N, C-alpha and C positions, 0 to 999 in steps of 0.2 A: 504494500500500500504506500509506504513512504517513497519507494523508488518510483512508483507511478506518478505520485504528486510531484516529485522532483523532475521527472521527464516532462510532465505537463508544464511546469513552471519554466523550465529551460526552453521548451518549444515556444511558449508565449513571449519570453524575453528575446529569443532569436528572431521571431517575427517582428517584434518592436524594433530591434537593432537593425534589421534588414530594411524595414520601411524608413527608418530615420536616415540610414545611409543613402537610400534612394532620394529622399527629400533634399538632403544636402547635395547630392549629385545634380539635381535640378537647379538648386541655387548656384552651384558652381557653373553650370551651363549659362545661366543668366549673367553671372559675373564675367564669363568669357566674352559674351556679347557686349557688355558694358565696357570692358577693357578695349575691345576693338574700336568701339565708338570713340572712346577717349583718345586712342592712338591716332585715329583718322582725323579727329578735330585738332589734335596737337600738330600733326603734320600740315593740316590746312592752314593753321595760324602761322606756322613756320614758313610755309610757302608765301603767304601774304606778306610776312615780314621781309623775306628775301626779295619779293617783287617790289616792295616799297623802297628797299635799299637800292635796288637797281634804278628805280624811278628817281631817287635822289641824285644818283650819279648823272643820269640823263638831264635832269633839271639844272644841275650845276653846269653841265656843258652848254646847255641852252642859254643860261645866264652869261656865261663866258662869250658865247657867239654874239649875243645881243650887245654886250659891252664892246666887243671888237667892231661890230657894225657901227655903233655910235661913234667910236673913235675914228673910223674911216670916214664917216660922214662929216665929222668936225674938220678933218683934214681937207676934204674936198670943198668945204664952205658953200655948198649949194643950199642957200637959205630956204627957198620955197619947198624943195623936196626934203630938206633937213628938218624943218618944223613938223611936217606930217610924219616923217620917219621917227623923229625924236618922240613924238607923242605916242605913236604906236609901240615903239621900243620900250618906253617907260611903262605903258600898260602891261606889256609882256613881263617886264622885270617885276612889276608889282605882283602880278599873278604868280609868277614862279617863286618869288620870295615868300609870298603868303603861304603857298603850298609847302615850301621848305620849313617855314615856321611851324606849320601844323605837324609835319613829320618829326620835328625836334621837340615837340611839346611833351609834357609829362604823361604818365600812364592814364590819367583821368580823361585825356582828350581822345575821343574815338578816332581811330585811324593813324594815331601817332606810332612811331616805331616802338616807343616804350610800352604803349598800350598793347600792340600786337605781340611783343615779347612777353609781356605779363600774361596775356591770354594763353600763349603757347606753353608757358611754364605751369600755369594752373592746370591745363589739360594733361600735361606730362605728369604732374604730381598726382592727379586723379588716376591716371593710368597705372602709375607705380603702386599707388595705394590699393587699387583693384587687384593687381598682381599679388600683393601681399595677402589680401583677403582670399584669393584663390588658393594660395599655398596653405593658409590656415585651414580652409575648408577641406582641402585634400587630406590634411592630417586627421581631421575629424572623421572624414569618410573612412580612412584607413583604420582608425581605431574601432569604429562601429563594425566594419567588416571583419576585423580580427575577433571582436566579441561575438559576432554572429557565428563565425567558424568554430570558436571554442564552445559556444552553447550547443551548436548542432552536433559536434563531435561528442560532447558530454552527454547529450540526450541520446545519441545513437548508442554509445557504450552502455549507459544506464538502462536503456530499453532492451538492448541485447541481453544484459544481465537478468532483467526481469523475465524475458521470454524464455531464456535457456536455464534459468534458475542457477546461474553460475556467477558466484560473487567475484570471480576473477576479473570480470568486465565491469562490475559495479563500482569497485574502488577507483579505478582510473576515470570512470564516468563522473563520479562525484568530484574527483580532483579537478578534471578539466572543466567541467560545468561550473564548479565553484570558482575556479580562476576566472572564467568568463563573467560570472556574476560580480565578482570583486572588482574586476577592471571596469565593468559597466557602472557600478555604483561609485567607484572613485572618479570615473570620468564625468558622470552626471553631477557628482558632488563638487567637482572643480568649477562647474559653471561654464565649461568650454562651449561657446556658441559663436556663430558668426553673424 
């Protein structure tokens, strides 16, 4: 009778442990999806940052070109063409410098280099945190799977002992099943969750 109750208890705990491991497996799959999303977003922000850095170089060369054009016009002294060209060139210079000012603003300014770098770093940090959570979840799954195996083996040995009336299988069944129960209780007592 005691062996039958023990086998029943081990079977119930093995089912619980297996279901819990499966639930954590589903959580782990969701975390994998989240990590991929964070990685893609991080790379997207990094691409935007690199694009704006390239744009900065292009704008600086445009400013240099406009300055050279203005100097050439001053040398030629063509006043009627020079006034129109000066006005247009100054408009371009103002636009280019305004955009460069935006690029060099702090991280609170949307579209600035600092803002893009900050967003990339935040997504990268979230990606790394998700990877750590996946690692922790894998450890939890492994523990529950170990417990399931110990409980199933213990129940099998104890059940075989009950059916064959051979105590030689009963003692190892109690030992292995008891180890599974102890590990499960210690693990649940530690509060290990993700």
